[in-house]
N, C-alpha and C positions, 0 to 999 in steps of 0.2 A: 367431410372431414376434407381439409386444405392440405396439398403435397407441396412442399417446395424443396427446391436442392441448391445446398450452399449459398454464397452471399449474392449470385446473382436475380434472385427473385426474394424482398426483402417485404415483412408485411406491409400491409397496405390498411386506410382505415376499415374497409369492410370485415379485415380478419382480424379485428382487434375484439369481436364480438363471436368467433368459432378457434376451435382447437385447430392446429396446424402441424405439421410436421415437417421437422429443419434435419437436411442430413448432412452429419457431419462430415466434413472433407479433409482433404489429409492431413491440411497444414493444421492444424484443431486436433492430432492427435496426441493426448496425454494431457489436453487441458482440464479444469477442472468445472463441473455443469454450471457451475453459478459464474464463472468466468465468462462462458458462451453466453449464458442469458443475459450477464450484465451488458454485451457489448451488440446482445440483438434488442434485447431492449431498454435502450438508455434513457429515457426519462419516466420510465416504471420504478417508483420508489424502490431500494434496496429491503426495507420489510418486505413489501409485495413478495418482489421475486423468492426471497430467503421463505414465506408462508406457502406462495405455488410449489416449493420443492418437500417443506415439511409435511401438508397435507395432502400429498400422493397426487397432487396436478400436473406433476411435473413425469412423464415416464420416458428410459432410453428403450429402446426394443422391446415397448410394450412394459417393463419393470420398473417398482418403484426405483430410485435415489435416491444420495445426501448431496448436498453442496459441496461434499470432497469428490463425488464418484467423477473418475477420469475417462473421457470421452476415445472414441476409437476412430477411424477413417470409417463410413458407408454406416454408421448404427444412422438411429433415426431417434430425433428428439420431438416430443410432443411438447408442443408450448400450447397454454391453455388459455382460454377469452382471457385479455386483461386490457384495461385501459391506460391513457396517458401516453401510448407509446407515439411518437412523432419519429417519423424518419428524413424529413430535412434536413442539411448536415448547418449546426448550429453557426451565427454569427459573432466571428473570432474579436476583437477590437485589433488593430493592424497595431497600437501601443501595445499590447501584451504578446502576439507573437514577436514582435520586435524585443521587447523583454526575454521570452525565452530564449530565442535564437542567442540574443550576447551572454545566455549563462551554460552554453554548450562550450563542454571541456572538452570534448576528444568526437573522432566521427572516422569511422571506415568504412569500406562496404558494406558492414553487418552492422553495425555500431555506432547507437547515437547516444551519446551519457551526458547529460547536464549536471550542473550544479543548483537542483527546485529551489529556485525564490520561496518562502514560507509564504503562505494563504494561496498556492495552488494546488487544487488536487488534481491527482495523478490518472484522473479521469471522470468522466461527465458522470450524472447520474444522482440519485436519490437529493432531485432538489439544485444539484450542480447541473449548470445548463452544457458548459463545455471544461476541462479539462488541462492536463499537458496535452497529453494524446490529441484530444481535437484539436488544439489550438498549435498544435506542427504539422497535422497530419493535414494535405499530403506536404510528402520531405520531397525535397531533388532527388532522383533518380529511387524513391522508397514513398509512393503512394499507399503501402499500408502498414506505416509503424503499426507497431505491437510493444506494449509495457512485458518486460522480463519479469519485474516483480513491482509490487508498491511501495511508497511513504505516505504517510499523513499528511491529510492537507497543512497543518501550521508545523511539521517536520521540514526542516531544511535538510540539500545533502544531496547525495549521489542518488540519483536516476537514470537507470539501463532502458533504453528502448532497445527495439530489433528492427532491423531495417530488410531480412528478409525471414523468411520462416522457418528456413534451416536454422537460423540464428537460432532463432526465436526458442524453437523445441531444443535447441543444445542449450541454453543460458536456461528457460524453465529446468531440464533434466538436470543442471550443476545446479540449483537454488533446491528443487525435490531432494537431494541428496547429498545436500549438505557440504557444496565441494568447494559454495563460495564463503570468504572469509569477510563480516561483518564488521565494523568500528563505527561506535558512537561519541559521540559528546553531549551530556547533559548536565544539568546544573540544579543541584536538589536542596531542597531543604535539609537544612541540622550539619550536624558535625558526624561523617562517615566514621567510622570505627575500620582503623588500619587491619585487623584482623580478618576485617566482612569481605571476602575474596571474591565470594562465590552464591549467587542465588539460585535454589532450586525449589522450586513450585507446581503442582501441576495445574494448569489454567481450562477453564471449560469458557463457552460462550450462551449468553442469559440473554432472553427476549424478558423485555421487563412489563407492566401489565399495561403502560401506557404507550407500548410498541417500541421506546428506545433499545437498543441491543449495548449491551456491557460485558466486560469479560472479569470474570473473578475465582480467586484462587478457593480450588475444592478438589478433592481426593478423588470424583470422578472425571476429572479434567485427564487432560493431554499433557504428557512431560513435558516440563520447560527448563529450560537452565539458563543461566546467563551470568557470563565472568564477567568480577568488575575489580576496577583498578583505581588507585583512587589519582585522580588530578592534581588540585588546589582545594586548602580549604578558603574559607570565605568567610567576610559579617555572616555569620547560623546558617552559612551554605556551606556547599561542596560542590567542586566540578572531579565528574566521573569521566573516565571511559572503559565504555562498556562493548563488551563483544557476547552479543547472543549467538547460542549455540544450536538453537531451534529457531521455529521462525512463528511462531505465532503470535495471531491476533492481538495487538497491543501489548506485546511479552515488556519490553521495557519498562513501560508505561506502572503496569499493575505490578509486575516484581518490586518495583521502587516504591509505590506508594505500602503494599503489604508488608516490606520492613520498616515502613516507619518512614523512608524519605521521598517523599515525593515529589515528583519534577515540578520546577515553579512552572505556572502559567499552565496547567493541565488542568482542563475544566471541566472534565471526567472522572477523574480519579484523584485530583488535592481537593485537599479542604477548600472551601472558599475566601477563606482569607490569606491565601498563598496563589491565587487565580492571576493576580493583577499587580498585585506587590507583596514585596518582601520587607515590612517594616517600613521606612521610608523609600525604599527604591523601586522603581515600579516594572512590574515583568511584563515585557509587550508582550510579548505570547509564549506559546510551550517550547519549555527551554532545552529541545531537544534537537541536535542537528546530527547527520549520515554523515561521518568526515571519511570515509574509506571505504573500496570494496575491492576485492583481491579474488580475480576468479580465473580460476583454468584456459588459458589460451584452447582455441578449438585445434590446430596445430600442436601436436607434444612436442615440437622441437623447438616451438617458440615459448619465451618467458611468461608466466602469469601476466593477462592485465593487472592494472592497479589505478583505481580512479581514485582522486580525494578531491574532497571540496574545502576553500578555505571558511573559516570560520563567519558566519553572514555578520554584518554592523551591529544589527540590531543584539545578538549574543555577545557580541565583543564586547558592546556599551554596557550592558546588564554587568559582566565579569566584570569591567572599569568601575563601576558603581560600586559594585559588591567588596570591589579591593578598598576603595576609598572609603569606604564605611569601618571597614575594620579598622 
């Protein structure tokens, strides 16, 4: 078995066909096993990585792990033989980087925050050659940008990256301990009842027979809660303001679909007839926007960070068209 330490010894072609050990460094303490693997094996399909963990092929200090297991400095992570890993840096078109640079809404010595446009994955993997993380790395004075959280590819809005390891650890703890307030805007099908102000249903992740992963409401799932505020009634649709209290995968999309008000343009959870149009009104993509994030500042004497991303043109046009249809 080949042993490697930290990111100074990336896997080469020969190591794809044998297990190796990766030593967790101090900057990775507290990260989830799946996030470590996704970073190390960028072009290995996500489904393969999760299968590795599920089958017990991935070990931490010799013991089995779950994808949610958090690592600590000095631990040895066994990475099993795998295929399709590439270590070369993906080529990012200059136009892509320029567009993402123009989307930056805040920067200091610790953070880089942007209003992520729709259509950009947070990071590469699972058939995506590169995402925001790869497109913006390296960044001046921050050669090792890291994601503090994630947004779905078709979700627009506030995305926070850390420029320093200490900042990443702080942000990850803030998200994990639910000190971060998230506010979303969604356009859903149907007339939302004014009395429905809270969605609470346990969610579980499922692997379908065809290899597709999705989330569903199930009593065996993890608790999930979403606060809902009625924004505006439109023609056969409603604009909602959403504040998730928990951060489950696809929580807002699944909660709203389960309640009978799927998000327009949702290719996974909305009925097919609501994925591209609502009546005569075209739907450009998933009508979900991460409007604002509030995070306690690292300096307790400073006011919280509050970041807001303006509504993108495509969703503004959708809402305008629905108003006219009303």
